[in-house]
N, CA and C of each residue as an Amber inpcrd file, in Angstrom:
protein
   216
   1.0060000  -1.4480000  -0.2530000   0.3780000  -0.3510000   0.0210000
   1.0310000   1.9570000   0.0270000   1.7120000   1.2030000   0.8830000
   3.0120000   2.7290000   0.9410000   3.3720000   2.8900000  -0.5220000
   3.9740000   1.4080000  -1.4280000   4.0300000   2.1050000  -2.9820000
   3.1770000   2.6650000  -3.4250000   2.1450000   2.3270000  -3.4860000
   0.8040000   3.0060000  -3.8840000   0.2830000   4.1100000  -4.3990000
   0.5940000   4.3410000  -2.7600000   0.9950000   6.2040000  -2.2100000
   2.3660000   7.4820000  -2.7530000   2.6090000   5.6540000  -3.5750000
   4.2400000   6.6100000  -3.6350000   5.4620000   7.3260000  -3.6880000
   5.5490000   6.5800000  -1.4560000   6.7390000   6.1430000  -0.7610000
   7.6680000   6.1350000  -1.7350000   8.9370000   5.8960000  -1.7350000
   9.6840000   5.5760000  -1.8840000  10.1820000   4.2490000  -1.6720000
  11.2990000   3.9160000  -2.2020000  11.9450000   2.8980000  -1.2590000
  12.5420000   2.9530000  -0.3030000  13.1490000   4.1260000  -0.1490000
  13.9910000   4.3610000   1.7550000  12.6680000   4.3190000   2.3680000
  11.2850000   4.6690000   2.5920000  10.0140000   5.6930000   3.1180000
   9.5760000   3.6200000   3.4750000   9.8240000   3.7840000   2.7690000
   9.0170000   1.7650000   2.8930000  10.4750000   1.3830000   3.8560000
  11.2030000   0.9030000   3.6390000  12.3260000  -0.2900000   4.0860000
  12.4450000   0.7670000   5.5730000  12.0950000   2.0010000   6.2490000
  12.7270000   3.0730000   7.4080000  10.9760000   1.9960000   7.9040000
  10.1610000   2.3730000   7.2230000   8.9160000   1.9860000   8.2600000
   8.7140000   1.0030000   8.4080000   9.4650000  -0.4050000   7.6970000
   9.0680000  -1.7760000   7.7180000  10.2400000  -2.2550000   8.7880000
  11.0810000  -1.4760000   9.0620000  12.5160000  -1.3490000   9.7920000
  13.8560000  -2.9310000   9.1430000  13.6900000  -3.0440000   8.1340000
  14.5270000  -4.0390000   6.9740000  15.1530000  -3.7850000   6.3320000
  16.4850000  -4.2910000   6.3210000  17.2470000  -3.9000000   5.9050000
  17.4080000  -4.2590000   4.9250000  18.3960000  -4.1610000   3.6040000
  18.2840000  -4.9170000   1.8490000  17.4730000  -5.5790000   0.9600000
  18.3960000  -6.4260000   2.1390000  18.1430000  -7.9550000   1.2930000
  17.1090000  -8.7920000   1.7500000  15.9100000  -8.1770000   2.2710000
  14.5630000  -8.2200000   3.0840000  14.1360000  -7.5980000   2.1460000
  14.5330000  -6.6060000   1.6890000  13.3790000  -5.3700000   1.1610000
  13.0750000  -6.0640000  -0.0010000  14.0900000  -6.3910000  -0.7920000
  13.8410000  -6.4770000  -2.4070000  13.8170000  -8.3840000  -1.6710000
  13.8010000  -8.9430000  -1.4270000  13.4620000 -10.2400000  -1.5830000
  10.8650000 -10.6480000  -1.3880000  10.9270000  -9.4050000  -0.3340000
  10.2790000  -9.6140000  -0.0310000   8.6410000  -8.7180000  -0.4310000
   8.6130000  -7.4620000  -0.2850000   8.5520000  -6.3870000  -0.8990000
   8.4550000  -6.6510000  -2.6620000   9.9460000  -5.6310000  -3.1910000
   9.8380000  -5.7620000  -4.3170000  10.0210000  -6.3490000  -5.3430000
   9.6660000  -6.5070000  -5.9440000   8.9560000  -6.9470000  -7.5400000
   9.7750000  -6.4810000  -8.6850000  10.0330000  -7.1450000  -9.2500000
  10.8740000  -7.3360000 -11.3210000  10.0220000  -6.2700000 -11.9070000
   8.2440000  -6.4610000 -11.5180000   7.7860000  -6.2350000 -12.5290000
   7.5660000  -5.0610000 -12.1500000   6.6470000  -4.2690000 -13.2130000
   7.1310000  -2.5770000 -13.8020000   5.2540000  -2.6110000 -13.4420000
   5.0160000  -1.2220000 -12.7760000   3.7170000  -1.3440000 -11.3380000
   2.8140000  -1.0600000 -13.2790000   3.7480000   0.1770000 -14.2740000
   2.5970000   0.9260000 -15.3680000   2.1240000  -0.1590000 -15.8710000
   3.0520000  -1.2850000 -15.8460000   2.7770000  -2.4100000 -16.6450000
   1.7120000  -2.6700000 -16.5330000   1.7240000  -3.4580000 -15.7120000
   1.1030000  -4.8110000 -14.8440000  -1.1170000  -3.5660000 -14.7710000
  -0.9690000  -2.4360000 -14.6340000  -2.1340000  -1.7530000 -14.5950000
  -2.2520000  -1.6470000 -15.6800000  -1.5310000  -1.4790000 -16.4100000
  -2.5370000  -1.3910000 -18.4850000  -2.8680000  -2.2290000 -18.7820000
  -1.8930000  -3.4590000 -18.4500000  -2.9240000  -4.7650000 -18.2650000
  -3.8220000  -6.0620000 -18.1760000  -4.1730000  -4.7400000 -16.5480000
  -5.2080000  -4.8050000 -15.8030000  -6.3330000  -4.3770000 -15.8970000
  -5.7430000  -3.4790000 -17.3780000  -6.7140000  -2.7620000 -17.5540000
  -7.3430000  -0.8320000 -17.0870000  -5.6490000  -1.1360000 -16.5640000
  -6.2290000   0.7330000 -15.7310000  -6.1300000   1.3880000 -16.2990000
  -6.0450000   3.1440000 -15.4610000  -5.3770000   4.1690000 -16.3190000
  -3.2870000   3.2940000 -15.7920000  -2.2420000   4.1560000 -16.7910000
  -1.1480000   3.9020000 -16.2970000  -0.5540000   5.4120000 -15.7710000
  -1.4060000   6.3810000 -15.8080000  -1.4590000   7.5760000 -15.2040000
  -2.4410000   7.9640000 -13.7890000  -1.2090000   8.6080000 -13.0910000
  -2.0710000   9.2330000 -12.1060000  -1.3920000   8.0000000 -10.9250000
  -1.8440000   8.4760000  -9.4660000  -1.5850000   7.7390000  -8.1380000
  -2.9290000   6.5020000  -8.6020000  -4.0990000   6.8790000  -7.9710000
  -5.1930000   6.0490000  -7.4820000  -5.7040000   5.5070000  -9.1090000
  -6.0410000   4.1080000  -8.2790000  -7.1940000   3.9730000  -9.4020000
  -7.9820000   2.7940000  -8.7810000  -9.1230000   1.8750000  -9.1850000
 -10.6260000   1.8840000  -8.2600000 -10.5040000   0.8140000  -8.8530000
 -11.7180000   0.2370000  -8.7300000 -12.7620000  -1.2330000  -9.0910000
 -13.4770000  -0.5810000  -9.8650000 -14.2970000  -0.8850000 -10.7480000
 -16.0150000   0.3790000 -11.2660000 -17.2340000  -0.5790000 -10.4680000
 -17.1020000  -1.7980000 -10.0560000 -17.7180000  -2.8430000  -9.6050000
 -17.9000000  -2.5180000  -7.9320000 -16.7910000  -1.5270000  -7.1330000
 -17.0090000  -0.8180000  -5.7820000 -17.9140000  -0.4090000  -5.7920000
 -18.4940000  -0.0150000  -7.1150000 -19.6710000   1.7760000  -7.2260000
 -20.8610000   0.6180000  -7.1640000 -21.2380000   0.0020000  -7.2500000
 -22.7190000  -0.6560000  -7.6180000 -23.1790000  -0.7060000  -6.2850000
 -23.9750000  -1.0580000  -6.6890000 -24.8890000  -1.0660000  -5.6470000
 -26.0300000  -2.2950000  -6.0420000 -25.9030000  -3.6870000  -5.5560000
 -26.7360000  -4.7220000  -6.4430000 -27.9430000  -4.3800000  -4.7650000
 -28.7750000  -5.4980000  -6.0230000 -30.2210000  -4.8200000  -5.3600000
 -30.5680000  -5.5250000  -4.1980000 -31.4580000  -5.8110000  -3.1530000
 -31.3300000  -5.4830000  -1.8700000 -31.9240000  -7.9140000  -2.1790000
 -32.7150000  -7.7030000  -3.1790000 -33.3000000  -9.4980000  -3.2950000
 -32.0450000 -10.5680000  -3.7900000 -31.5470000  -9.7330000  -4.5110000
 -29.6050000 -10.7700000  -4.0050000 -29.1120000 -10.0110000  -3.0250000
 -28.6400000  -9.2380000  -1.8350000 -28.1400000  -9.6760000  -1.3480000
 -29.0240000 -10.6390000  -0.0600000 -30.1310000 -10.5240000  -0.3670000
 -30.9790000 -11.6220000   1.2870000 -30.5910000 -12.8290000   0.4020000
 -30.5340000 -13.5320000  -0.7850000 -30.2830000 -14.4750000  -1.4970000
 -28.6910000 -15.0390000  -0.8670000 -27.9300000 -13.6920000  -0.7190000
 -26.6620000 -14.3090000  -0.3420000 -26.3520000 -14.7730000   0.5390000
 -27.1300000 -13.9030000   1.5700000 -26.8310000 -13.5340000   3.4270000
 -27.8400000 -13.1330000   3.5760000 -28.5390000 -14.5710000   4.0580000
 -30.2780000 -14.6360000   4.1420000 -30.1850000 -13.8250000   6.1990000
 -29.5400000 -13.4480000   6.4840000 -29.4130000 -13.3310000   7.7610000
 -28.9490000 -12.0930000   7.6470000 -29.2630000 -10.7110000   6.4780000
 -28.8980000  -9.6570000   6.7510000 -29.4500000  -8.4660000   7.5200000
 -30.6050000  -9.0030000   7.4800000 -31.5690000  -7.4380000   7.6710000
 -31.2070000  -7.7920000   9.9950000 -31.0340000  -9.6050000   9.9310000
 -30.8190000  -8.6760000  11.6890000 -30.1830000  -8.4130000  11.7990000
């Protein structure tokens, strides 16, 4: 999440109290983020992106079928 908020590697390393080996092995990847976002269908510009399905409001009837005790 820190990387998505444009924190640089040094800030992430200090926050997690990680050394270079740990940071490189557990956190950093060789995949360029812009390419991955582009392949997933998200814009490559800007810092933020969202999933369109997150703004959908499913009908109550569907919610009740999926979660019968939703009214309780």
